SERO-281426 format. One line per 5 residues: number of its first residue (from 0); their letters; for each residue y, z, x of N, C-alpha, C. Coordinates in steps of 0.1 Angstrom, whole numbers, plus 5000, padded with zeros to 4 digits. Layout:
BEGIN
NUM	A	Y Z X Y Z X Y Z X; ... .
***
This chain:
BEGIN
0	XXXXX	3125 2117 1090 3139 2112 1098 3150 2125 1095; 3152 2128 1107 3162 2139 1108 3175 2135 1098; 3180 2123 1100 3194 2121 1093 3189 2124 1077; 3180 2118 1072 3180 2120 1058 3176 2137 1055; 3171 2143 1062 3172 2158 1064 3181 2164 1062 .
5	XXXXX	3191 2160 1073 3207 2164 1073 3213 2161 1061; 3209 2151 1054 3219 2150 1042 3215 2157 1029; 3198 2159 1030 3194 2168 1017 3198 2184 1020; 3200 2186 1032 3204 2199 1033 3221 2200 1032; 3229 2190 1033 3243 2194 1035 3251 2185 1024 .
10	XXXXX	3242 2180 1014 3252 2170 1006 3263 2179 0998; 3262 2194 0998 3271 2200 0991 3283 2202 1001; 3283 2198 1012 3293 2200 1021 3301 2185 1020; 3316 2184 1026 3320 2173 1028 3313 2166 1040; 3312 2155 1035 3301 2145 1047 3313 2132 1052 .
15	XXXXX	3314 2129 1062 3321 2120 1069 3313 2110 1078; 3317 2097 1075 3304 2087 1082 3309 2089 1099; 3320 2094 1101 3324 2094 1115 3318 2105 1120; 3318 2117 1113 3312 2130 1116 3296 2128 1117; 3290 2119 1110 3274 2116 1110 3270 2110 1120 .
20	XXXXX	3281 2099 1123 3279 2089 1135 3279 2100 1147; 3289 2107 1150 3290 2116 1161 3276 2123 1163; 3271 2127 1152 3263 2137 1156 3247 2131 1158; 3246 2120 1153 3236 2115 1157 3237 2100 1167; 3246 2105 1173 3251 2094 1186 3248 2080 1186 .
25	XXXXX	3257 2075 1173 3260 2061 1171 3274 2059 1165; 3276 2047 1162 3290 2044 1158 3288 2043 1143; 3302 2046 1136 3299 2048 1118 3294 2035 1113; 3297 2021 1118 3294 2008 1112 3279 2007 1115; 3276 2011 1129 3258 2010 1131 3248 2019 1122 .
30	XXXXX	3254 2031 1118 3247 2039 1111 3251 2034 1095; 3261 2030 1092 3261 2024 1077 3255 2011 1074; 3253 2002 1085 3242 1992 1083 3229 1995 1084; 3226 2005 1094 3212 2009 1094 3207 2014 1081; 3217 2021 1075 3211 2031 1063 3209 2023 1051 .
35	XXXXX	3217 2015 1049 3216 2003 1042 3206 1995 1041; 3203 1990 1052 3190 1982 1053 3179 1989 1052; 3176 2001 1056 3168 2008 1050 3164 2014 1038; 3174 2019 1033 3176 2024 1019 3181 2017 1009; 3186 2005 1012 3191 1996 1001 3204 2000 0996 .
40	XXXXX	3213 2012 0997 3222 2016 0992 3230 2022 1003; 3242 2026 1001 3252 2031 1012 3251 2047 1012; 3252 2051 1022 3249 2065 1025 3260 2074 1016; 3269 2070 1011 3279 2077 1001 3273 2075 0989; 3265 2065 0983 3257 2062 0972 3246 2074 0970 .
45	XXXXX	3240 2075 0982 3230 2084 0984 3234 2097 0981; 3244 2100 0987 3248 2116 0989 3251 2117 0972; 3259 2110 0964 3262 2110 0953 3251 2112 0943; 3240 2104 0947 3225 2107 0939 3220 2121 0942; 3220 2126 0953 3216 2138 0955 3224 2148 0950 .
50	XXXXX	3239 2148 0946 3246 2158 0939 3245 2156 0926; 3243 2142 0919 3243 2141 0904 3225 2148 0901; 3213 2144 0908 3204 2149 0907 3201 2163 0906; 3208 2171 0916 3211 2187 0914 3220 2192 0902; 3231 2183 0900 3239 2186 0888 3232 2187 0876 .
55	XXXXX	3224 2177 0874 3216 2176 0863 3204 2187 0860; 3200 2190 0873 3192 2203 0873 3197 2217 0868; 3210 2217 0877 3219 2227 0873 3223 2230 0856; 3227 2218 0852 3231 2219 0837 3219 2222 0828; 3207 2217 0832 3196 2219 0822 3188 2233 0823 .
60	XXXXX	3182 2235 0837 3176 2245 0839 3182 2260 0839; 3193 2260 0847 3199 2270 0850 3214 2271 0839; 3215 2262 0829 3226 2264 0822 3240 2268 0825; 3244 2261 0838 3255 2264 0846 3266 2257 0839; 3278 2260 0839 3291 2254 0831 3292 2240 0842 .
65	XXXXX	3302 2235 0835 3303 2219 0841 3310 2222 0854; 3321 2232 0854 3331 2235 0867 3320 2239 0877; 3311 2250 0874 3304 2257 0884 3293 2245 0889; 3288 2237 0881 3278 2226 0885 3287 2220 0894; 3299 2215 0893 3306 2205 0900 3309 2211 0915 .
70	XXXXX	3312 2225 0915 3316 2232 0927 3303 2235 0935; 3292 2238 0927 3279 2239 0936 3271 2227 0941; 3278 2215 0936 3271 2203 0940 3283 2196 0949; 3292 2201 0953 3300 2196 0965 3313 2190 0958; 3318 2188 0945 3327 2181 0940 3338 2191 0940 .
75	XXXXX	3347 2187 0948 3361 2196 0947 3371 2194 0935; 3367 2183 0930 3376 2176 0921 3365 2177 0906; 3371 2182 0895 3362 2177 0883 3364 2164 0879; 3374 2158 0879 3377 2145 0878 3369 2136 0882; 3364 2138 0894 3353 2129 0908 3340 2134 0901 .
80	XXXXX	3338 2146 0899 3326 2149 0893 3321 2143 0879; 3332 2141 0870 3329 2137 0860 3327 2122 0861; 3336 2116 0870 3334 2100 0873 3320 2096 0879; 3318 2107 0889 3302 2099 0893 3293 2105 0885; 3292 2114 0881 3283 2119 0868 3280 2107 0859 .
85	XXXXX	3292 2100 0853 3290 2090 0842 3284 2078 0850; 3290 2073 0864 3283 2062 0870 3270 2063 0871; 3266 2074 0874 3249 2078 0878 3239 2082 0868; 3246 2086 0853 3239 2088 0842 3242 2082 0831; 3253 2074 0831 3255 2067 0819 3263 2076 0813 .
90	XXXXX	3262 2088 0811 3272 2096 0801 3278 2108 0805; 3287 2114 0800 3293 2127 0806 3286 2137 0806; 3287 2149 0816 3281 2164 0816 3280 2167 0802; 3289 2167 0795 3287 2174 0781 3276 2164 0772; 3276 2151 0774 3267 2142 0766 3255 2147 0771 .
95	XXXXX	3253 2149 0783 3240 2151 0791 3234 2165 0785; 3241 2173 0784 3237 2188 0781 3233 2185 0764; 3241 2181 0758 3237 2180 0746 3227 2171 0739; 3222 2159 0749 3209 2156 0746 3197 2161 0749; 3199 2169 0760 3190 2175 0764 3188 2191 0757 .
100	X	3199 2194 0753 3195 2206 0745 3192 2204 0728 .
***
């Protein structure tokens, strides 16, 4: 599916539903509805999952700092990074690296 491929290649960039809809020749509401019906989650939740999975890899395998990890995974705000990391993992980045190390 070209759409999923696009998300996997571009999750570190700003992605808007209207931009995606234009690229894939549909309306934002139709795209959101279709994605949720196939994937069971919203597009934005999927993008956050991609980002947080990569963040976990960067924190453990590459030992990147939290700030660098946030930047490399598409978060322009550390607060947002912390918020979504905790939502998706149940812990802060610092707690995650301590439990792994």
